C-alpha positions as a printed NumPy array, in Angstrom:
array([[-65.265,   7.875, -23.459],
       [-63.507,   9.591, -26.34 ],
       [-63.455,  12.833, -24.403],
       [-61.783,  11.135, -21.456],
       [-58.994,   9.714, -23.69 ],
       [-58.526,  13.111, -25.328],
       [-58.348,  14.818, -21.953],
       [-55.792,  12.276, -20.642],
       [-53.76 ,  12.644, -23.842],
       [-53.762,  16.44 , -23.528],
       [-52.632,  16.259, -19.897],
       [-49.863,  13.801, -20.784],
       [-48.578,  16.035, -23.584],
       [-48.602,  19.084, -21.336],
       [-46.629,  17.326, -18.633],
       [-44.065,  15.95 , -21.095],
       [-43.423,  19.284, -22.77 ],
       [-43.197,  21.132, -19.466],
       [-40.567,  18.643, -18.175],
       [-38.603,  18.955, -21.372],
       [-38.296,  22.698, -21.069],
       [-37.117,  22.593, -17.447],
       [-34.554,  19.82 , -17.988],
       [-32.02 ,  22.127, -19.641],
       [-32.419,  24.652, -16.824],
       [-31.709,  22.005, -14.177],
       [-28.194,  21.121, -15.476],
       [-25.522,  22.521, -13.177],
       [-22.49 ,  23.58 , -15.235],
       [-20.152,  23.083, -12.247],
       [-21.2  ,  19.432, -12.049],
       [-20.573,  18.985, -15.773],
       [-17.037,  20.405, -15.453],
       [-16.324,  18.22 , -12.428],
       [-17.543,  15.109, -14.254],
       [-15.35 ,  15.959, -17.263],
       [-12.275,  16.274, -15.009],
       [-13.087,  12.959, -13.313],
       [-13.456,  11.233, -16.67 ],
       [-10.088,  12.605, -17.86 ],
       [ -8.393,  11.457, -14.639],
       [ -9.85 ,   7.967, -15.101],
       [ -8.06 ,   7.732, -18.454],
       [ -4.672,   8.121, -16.696],
       [ -3.638,   4.507, -16.142],
       [ -0.256,   3.388, -14.776],
       [  1.537,   0.438, -16.394],
       [  4.179,  -1.668, -14.608],
       [  6.869,  -2.735, -17.073],
       [  9.378,  -5.136, -15.513],
       [ 12.938,  -5.714, -16.72 ],
       [ 12.312,  -9.403, -15.921],
       [  9.267, -11.258, -14.661],
       [ 11.089, -14.441, -13.634],
       [ 14.352, -15.062, -11.814],
       [ 16.196, -18.379, -11.661],
       [ 18.56 , -18.748,  -8.689],
       [ 20.01 , -21.849, -10.34 ],
       [ 21.173, -24.721,  -8.108],
       [ 21.388, -23.811,  -4.434],
       [ 21.927, -25.713,  -1.187],
       [ 18.897, -26.166,   1.033],
       [ 18.58 , -23.425,   3.66 ],
       [ 20.796, -20.966,   1.778],
       [ 18.994, -17.583,   1.681],
       [ 18.708, -15.912,  -1.708],
       [ 17.396, -12.571,  -2.885],
       [ 16.779, -10.756,  -6.134],
       [ 15.48 ,  -7.403,  -7.267],
       [ 12.706,  -7.   ,  -9.815],
       [ 13.187,  -3.547, -11.326],
       [ 10.226,  -1.887, -13.033],
       [  9.235,   1.357, -14.71 ],
       [  5.861,   3.068, -14.733],
       [  5.359,   3.295, -18.496],
       [  1.749,   4.458, -18.163],
       [  0.4  ,   7.986, -17.942],
       [ -0.875,   7.95 , -14.329],
       [  0.788,   7.589, -10.927],
       [  1.432,   3.961,  -9.894],
       [  0.539,   2.85 ,  -6.376],
       [  1.393,  -0.663,  -5.172],
       [ -1.055,  -1.628,  -2.435],
       [  0.185,  -5.149,  -1.683],
       [  2.682,  -7.853,  -2.643],
       [  2.206, -11.453,  -1.51 ],
       [  4.036, -14.671,  -2.252],
       [  2.634, -18.155,  -2.719],
       [  4.619, -19.382,   0.297],
       [  5.904, -18.061,   3.605],
       [  9.44 , -18.936,   2.511],
       [  9.383, -16.008,   0.06 ],
       [  9.067, -12.409,   1.264],
       [  8.518,  -9.495,  -1.148],
       [  9.405,  -5.929,  -0.114],
       [  7.842,  -3.123,  -2.17 ],
       [  7.656,   0.69 ,  -2.033],
       [  4.825,   1.322,   0.438],
       [  2.779,   4.525,   0.504],
       [  4.68 ,   5.959,  -2.449],
       [  3.207,   7.036,  -5.765],
       [  5.543,   6.254,  -8.649],
       [  5.123,   8.907, -11.322],
       [  4.974,   8.089, -15.049],
       [  8.494,   7.391, -16.324],
       [  9.814,   6.775, -12.797],
       [ 11.551,   3.524, -11.813],
       [ 11.015,   1.342,  -8.767],
       [ 12.287,  -1.899,  -7.251],
       [ 10.71 ,  -4.904,  -5.599],
       [ 13.084,  -6.97 ,  -3.432],
       [ 12.244, -10.679,  -3.116],
       [ 13.878, -12.8  ,  -0.407],
       [ 13.775, -16.611,  -0.563],
       [ 14.955, -18.657,   2.441],
       [ 16.113, -21.641,   0.362],
       [ 13.601, -24.141,   1.714],
       [ 12.198, -27.074,  -0.213],
       [ 13.879, -29.751,  -2.288],
       [ 14.522, -30.311,  -5.98 ],
       [ 12.83 , -27.897,  -8.401],
       [ 11.039, -25.095,  -6.52 ],
       [  8.924, -22.34 ,  -8.114],
       [  7.242, -19.525,  -6.168],
       [  4.979, -16.734,  -7.412],
       [  4.681, -13.176,  -6.171],
       [  1.401, -11.344,  -6.768],
       [  1.576,  -7.561,  -6.835],
       [ -1.655,  -5.64 ,  -6.326],
       [ -1.556,  -2.166,  -7.858],
       [ -3.776,   0.409,  -9.535],
       [ -2.884,  -0.855, -13.028],
       [ -5.523,  -1.741, -15.612],
       [ -5.217,  -5.456, -14.783],
       [ -5.111,  -4.784, -11.031],
       [ -2.359,  -7.327, -10.371],
       [  0.975,  -8.459, -11.77 ],
       [  2.699, -11.847, -11.378],
       [  6.397, -12.52 , -10.861],
       [  8.18 , -15.868, -10.401],
       [ 11.312, -17.136,  -8.755],
       [ 12.691, -20.615,  -9.147],
       [ 15.638, -22.708,  -8.01 ],
       [ 16.851, -26.268,  -7.865],
       [ 17.359, -26.931,  -4.149],
       [ 19.893, -29.61 ,  -3.209],
       [ 18.951, -31.344,   0.064],
       [ 21.384, -30.863,   2.942],
       [ 24.025, -33.545,   3.285],
       [ 24.339, -35.137,   6.682],
       [ 21.822, -36.296,   9.236],
       [ 21.092, -39.884,  10.186],
       [ 19.715, -40.983,   6.807],
       [ 22.507, -39.51 ,   4.705],
       [ 25.338, -41.052,   6.787],
       [ 24.497, -44.578,   5.708],
       [ 25.006, -47.789,   7.679],
       [ 28.031, -48.158,   9.896],
       [ 29.993, -51.409,   9.686],
       [ 31.723, -52.607,  12.856],
       [ 35.176, -54.19 ,  12.361]])
């Protein structure tokens, strides 16, 4: 029984030492260089820095279209790519630079159009999906929307004389 354990132990040690010697020979230096380049590229992260993250249109009349520009700079060290921009409502439409990489230090603009719908205090959010560290950025627009004057309810009762 002891001989069997000794024999198994000897075989295990032989196989472990033989694998250890071949491991260094199996490393492909081209793969190591490629992995190092990939790791360096992964450290290059774009950062969207906005001049403002919220815009207040103030008091507007219902149905009066509004628009504003959110200017930003890529303050990171990698190219910035915006893949999508969506608003919280169909009444707000964001327009962004599509299929364009914004280099570090370069500026860009995001145009936001609001159709003036709603009543009283209105706040809408715009979500930008980009290759930043967070993956998305949030912007807001707001306005106080005065209801339209006129219509059957606003005219009031008519008194016959």
